C-alpha positions as CSV (number, residue, x, y, z in Angstrom):
1,M,-20.0,14.1,29.4
2,D,-18.2,11.7,31.7
3,H,-20.2,8.9,30.3
4,L,-19.1,9.8,26.7
5,R,-15.5,9.8,27.8
6,H,-15.9,6.5,29.6
7,M,-17.4,5.0,26.5
8,A,-14.6,6.3,24.2
9,I,-11.9,4.9,26.5
10,F,-13.8,1.6,26.8
11,K,-13.7,1.3,23.0
12,Q,-10.0,2.0,23.0
13,I,-9.4,-0.7,25.6
14,V,-11.3,-3.3,23.4
15,D,-9.6,-2.2,20.2
16,A,-6.1,-2.2,21.7
17,G,-6.6,-5.5,23.4
18,S,-5.5,-4.5,26.9
19,I,-5.6,-1.6,29.4
20,S,-1.8,-1.1,29.1
21,A,-1.9,-0.9,25.3
22,A,-4.9,1.5,25.4
23,A,-3.1,3.7,27.9
24,D,-0.1,3.9,25.6
25,N,-2.3,4.8,22.6
26,L,-4.1,7.5,24.6
27,A,-1.0,8.8,26.3
28,L,-2.6,8.2,29.7
29,S,-1.4,6.3,32.7
30,K,-2.7,2.7,33.2
31,S,-4.3,3.7,36.4
32,V,-6.3,6.5,34.8
33,V,-7.6,4.1,32.1
34,S,-8.5,1.5,34.7
35,H,-10.4,4.1,36.6
36,H,-12.5,5.0,33.6
37,L,-13.4,1.4,33.0
38,K,-14.3,0.8,36.6
39,S,-16.4,4.0,36.8
40,L,-18.2,2.9,33.6
41,E,-19.0,-0.6,35.0
42,V,-20.2,0.9,38.3
43,A,-22.4,3.4,36.5
44,I,-23.9,0.8,34.2
45,G,-24.1,-1.8,36.9
46,V,-22.7,-4.7,34.8
47,Q,-19.3,-6.1,34.1
48,L,-18.1,-5.4,30.6
49,L,-14.8,-7.2,30.5
50,H,-13.4,-10.4,32.0
51,R,-9.8,-9.6,32.8
52,T,-6.9,-11.9,33.7
53,T,-3.1,-11.3,33.8
54,R,-2.9,-12.7,30.3
55,K,-6.0,-11.6,28.4
56,Q,-9.2,-9.8,28.4
57,Q,-12.6,-10.9,27.0
58,L,-15.9,-9.1,26.5
59,T,-18.8,-10.3,28.5
60,P,-22.1,-10.6,26.6
61,A,-23.2,-7.3,28.0
62,G,-19.8,-5.8,27.0
63,T,-20.1,-7.1,23.5
64,D,-23.4,-5.3,22.9
65,F,-22.2,-2.2,24.7
66,Y,-19.0,-2.1,22.6
67,Q,-21.1,-2.0,19.4
68,H,-22.9,1.1,20.6
69,C,-19.6,2.7,21.6
70,K,-18.2,2.0,18.1
71,Q,-21.3,3.6,16.5
72,M,-20.8,6.6,18.7
73,A,-17.1,6.9,17.6
74,D,-18.1,6.5,14.0
75,I,-20.7,9.2,14.2
76,S,-18.2,11.5,15.9
77,Q,-15.6,11.0,13.2
78,V,-18.2,11.7,10.5
79,A,-19.2,14.9,12.3
80,W,-15.6,16.1,12.6
81,R,-14.9,15.3,9.0
82,E,-17.9,16.9,7.5
83,A,-17.4,20.1,9.6
84,R,-13.8,20.3,8.6
85,D,-14.6,19.6,4.9
86,T,-17.3,22.3,4.7
87,G,-14.6,24.9,5.1
88,G,-13.4,24.1,1.6
89,M,-9.8,24.2,2.6
90,L,-7.5,21.1,2.5
91,A,-5.6,20.9,5.8
92,G,-4.4,18.4,8.3
93,P,-2.5,15.1,8.3
94,I,-2.8,12.2,5.9
95,R,-1.0,8.9,6.1
96,I,-0.2,7.3,2.7
97,S,1.4,3.9,1.9
98,A,2.7,3.2,-1.6
99,P,5.2,0.7,-3.2
100,H,8.7,1.8,-4.0
101,A,8.2,1.6,-7.8
102,L,5.5,4.3,-7.8
103,I,7.2,6.8,-5.5
104,D,9.6,8.6,-7.8
105,S,7.5,8.9,-10.9
106,I,3.9,9.0,-9.5
107,V,3.3,9.5,-5.8
108,A,6.0,12.0,-4.9
109,P,5.3,14.4,-7.7
110,A,1.5,14.2,-7.0
111,I,1.9,14.8,-3.3
112,S,4.3,17.7,-3.9
113,Q,1.8,19.4,-6.2
114,L,-1.0,18.8,-3.6
115,C,1.1,20.4,-0.8
116,N,2.2,23.3,-2.9
117,E,-1.4,24.1,-3.6
118,N,-2.5,23.4,0.0
119,P,0.3,24.4,2.4
120,L,-1.6,23.1,5.5
121,V,-1.7,19.5,4.3
122,R,0.8,17.4,6.3
123,P,1.5,14.0,4.5
124,T,3.3,11.1,6.0
125,I,4.3,8.6,3.3
126,T,5.2,5.0,4.1
127,V,7.1,3.2,1.3
128,A,6.5,-0.5,1.4
129,D,6.1,-3.3,-1.2
130,Q,4.4,-5.7,1.2
131,R,0.6,-5.7,1.9
132,I,-0.5,-3.1,4.4
133,D,-3.3,-3.3,7.0
134,L,-4.9,0.1,7.1
135,L,-6.3,-0.2,10.6
136,S,-3.3,-1.8,12.4
137,D,-0.8,0.4,10.6
138,D,-2.9,3.5,11.0
139,I,-2.9,4.3,7.3
140,D,-5.5,6.6,5.6
141,L,-4.8,5.7,2.0
142,V,-3.0,2.7,0.4
143,I,-1.7,2.8,-3.2
144,R,-1.3,-0.7,-4.5
145,V,-0.8,-2.6,-7.7
146,G,-3.7,-5.0,-8.4
147,K,-7.2,-5.1,-7.0
148,L,-8.1,-6.7,-3.8
149,P,-10.0,-9.9,-4.6
150,S,-12.7,-9.5,-2.0
151,S,-12.8,-6.8,0.6
152,N,-15.0,-4.3,2.5
153,L,-12.4,-1.6,1.8
154,M,-13.2,0.9,-0.9
155,Q,-11.0,0.7,-4.1
156,R,-10.7,3.1,-6.9
157,Q,-8.6,2.6,-10.0
158,L,-6.0,5.3,-10.5
159,G,-4.3,4.2,-13.7
160,H,-2.3,1.4,-15.2
161,F,1.2,0.5,-16.5
162,R,3.1,-2.3,-18.1
163,D,6.3,-4.0,-16.8
164,V,9.4,-4.5,-18.9
165,I,11.8,-7.4,-18.8
166,C,15.2,-5.9,-19.0
167,A,18.9,-6.2,-18.2
168,S,22.0,-4.0,-18.4
169,P,23.8,-3.7,-21.8
170,D,27.0,-5.2,-20.2
171,Y,25.0,-8.2,-18.9
172,I,23.4,-8.8,-22.3
173,D,26.8,-8.6,-24.1
174,K,28.5,-10.8,-21.5
175,H,25.9,-13.6,-22.0
176,Q,25.5,-13.1,-25.7
177,M,21.7,-12.6,-25.3
178,K,21.0,-12.0,-28.9
179,I,18.7,-14.7,-30.4
180,N,17.3,-17.5,-28.3
181,A,15.0,-16.0,-25.6
182,E,14.3,-19.5,-24.1
183,Q,18.0,-19.8,-23.1
184,W,17.8,-16.6,-21.1
185,Q,15.6,-18.4,-18.6
186,S,18.6,-20.2,-17.1
187,L,20.5,-16.9,-16.4
188,D,20.5,-14.8,-13.3
189,Y,17.2,-13.2,-12.2
190,I,16.8,-10.4,-9.6
191,A,13.6,-10.8,-7.6
192,N,11.8,-8.8,-5.0
193,S,11.6,-10.6,-1.6
194,W,7.8,-11.1,-1.9
195,Q,8.3,-13.1,-5.1
196,K,8.8,-16.8,-5.1
197,A,12.0,-18.4,-6.4
198,T,10.3,-19.6,-9.5
199,V,9.1,-16.5,-11.5
200,T,6.7,-16.6,-14.5
201,H,6.1,-13.6,-16.7
202,P,3.4,-13.9,-19.3
203,V,4.1,-12.0,-22.5
204,E,2.2,-11.2,-25.7
205,P,3.5,-10.1,-29.1
206,L,3.1,-6.5,-30.2
207,P,0.5,-6.1,-33.0
208,D,3.2,-5.0,-35.4
209,G,6.1,-7.1,-33.9
210,K,8.6,-8.7,-36.3
211,F,9.7,-12.1,-35.2
212,R,12.9,-14.0,-36.0
213,K,11.3,-17.3,-35.2
214,T,7.9,-18.8,-36.1
215,K,7.3,-19.9,-32.5
216,V,5.6,-17.1,-30.5
217,L,6.5,-16.8,-26.8
218,K,3.6,-16.8,-24.3
219,Q,5.6,-16.6,-21.1
220,L,9.2,-16.6,-19.7
221,N,10.1,-18.6,-16.7
222,F,13.0,-17.7,-14.4
223,V,14.6,-19.1,-11.2
224,A,15.5,-16.2,-9.0
225,N,19.0,-16.3,-7.5
226,R,19.3,-12.6,-6.4
227,F,16.8,-11.1,-4.0
228,T,16.2,-7.7,-2.4
229,D,13.3,-6.1,-0.5
230,N,12.1,-3.4,-2.8
231,S,11.8,-2.5,-6.4
232,S,14.2,0.4,-6.3
233,A,16.9,-2.0,-5.2
234,V,15.9,-4.4,-8.0
235,C,16.5,-1.6,-10.5
236,A,19.8,-0.7,-9.0
237,L,21.0,-4.3,-9.0
238,A,19.9,-4.7,-12.6
239,K,21.8,-1.5,-13.7
240,A,24.8,-2.9,-11.9
241,G,24.7,-6.0,-14.1
242,L,23.6,-8.6,-11.6
243,G,21.0,-10.1,-13.9
244,I,17.6,-9.9,-15.5
245,S,14.7,-8.1,-13.8
246,L,11.1,-7.0,-14.3
247,L,10.5,-3.2,-13.8
248,P,7.6,-0.8,-14.4
249,E,7.9,0.9,-17.7
250,F,8.3,4.4,-16.2
251,V,11.2,3.2,-14.1
252,F,12.8,1.3,-17.0
253,K,12.5,4.3,-19.3
254,Q,14.6,6.5,-17.0
255,A,17.3,3.9,-16.8
256,E,17.1,3.3,-20.6
257,Q,17.7,7.0,-21.3
258,Q,20.8,6.8,-19.1
259,G,22.0,3.8,-21.1
260,K,21.8,1.6,-18.0
261,L,19.1,-0.9,-19.0
262,T,17.9,-2.5,-22.3
263,M,14.6,-4.2,-23.0
264,L,15.1,-7.9,-23.8
265,L,11.9,-8.4,-25.8
266,P,11.2,-5.4,-28.0
267,D,8.7,-7.3,-30.1
268,Y,6.7,-8.3,-27.0
269,Q,4.9,-6.7,-24.1
270,C,3.8,-7.7,-20.6
271,P,0.1,-7.5,-19.6
272,M,-1.3,-4.3,-18.1
273,N,-1.1,-3.7,-14.4
274,A,-3.9,-1.7,-12.7
275,V,-3.1,0.6,-9.8
276,Y,-5.7,1.2,-7.1
277,A,-6.3,3.6,-4.2
278,V,-7.6,1.7,-1.2
279,H,-9.2,3.3,1.9
280,D,-11.6,2.4,4.8
281,F,-13.8,5.5,4.8
282,G,-16.8,4.1,3.0
283,R,-18.5,5.9,0.1
284,Q,-17.8,9.4,1.5
285,P,-14.1,9.7,2.3
286,P,-12.7,12.9,3.8
287,L,-12.1,15.7,1.4
288,L,-8.4,15.4,1.8
289,V,-8.4,11.7,0.9
290,T,-10.5,12.4,-2.2
291,H,-8.2,15.2,-3.4
292,T,-5.1,13.1,-2.7
293,I,-6.6,10.2,-4.8
294,E,-7.4,12.6,-7.6
295,A,-3.9,14.2,-7.5
296,I,-2.2,10.8,-7.9
297,M,-4.7,9.8,-10.6
298,R,-3.7,12.9,-12.7
299,H,-0.1,11.7,-12.8
300,F,-1.1,8.5,-14.5
301,I,-2.8,10.5,-17.4
């Protein structure tokens, strides 16, 4: 049993990058973690880590031994997960990350329903528009717009939506945005901080669209001059009349019903955006992760 504990702590030291960081993660003192490593190296009879005041590096023997420790940890996690899941009850913590635009209309209602039906579920929701690293950020499930181009992570499509190019009625009236859409591209544009200053939005005509001009638009180009760090703030600034913005249709519709925003191109539509659930549990994720994915998926239907 001591050997198993030594191996688990050794894996934590390697993953954390230092004895100090591992001690913090394990809520142990640095001396206790060092003692475990020393006892392990004495028991095995080989040095596993080269350590200096600035860095640590696995020895060749340590590299091979770490892989076995990792396999042991993976098997242990699977055993715990399967034992817990066989009870048929959803319980325990789950950490979820999702973009601002999907929280109000999709993620929050889905998680609320999941928790009402399963009171022992304890969700932690991180709201972030930037890309998330599941491992370093300790996230179980990431909800993201767009599929990862190439990844070992598991991805499952949840649903889709379109964006809407819009502005406040007051802004439209102020700039007389009535006829020439190409002239709009020199006006104020509100961008999320992850967007570049030059923003291009492809558009396509509706099948039954009625056009005032023979020329059909294929895209709109803007130069952003207002920036914020999340899509909720983009919506708020647009409703306040600061400029043109691109918002998910379900966010736009709420503001449109309040008379706060108006669609700029009613005869056009933006391309479809796919939404994915991403996790690192392989093909057999924990039951709680599976049910969370399905709960969110139902809110896209």
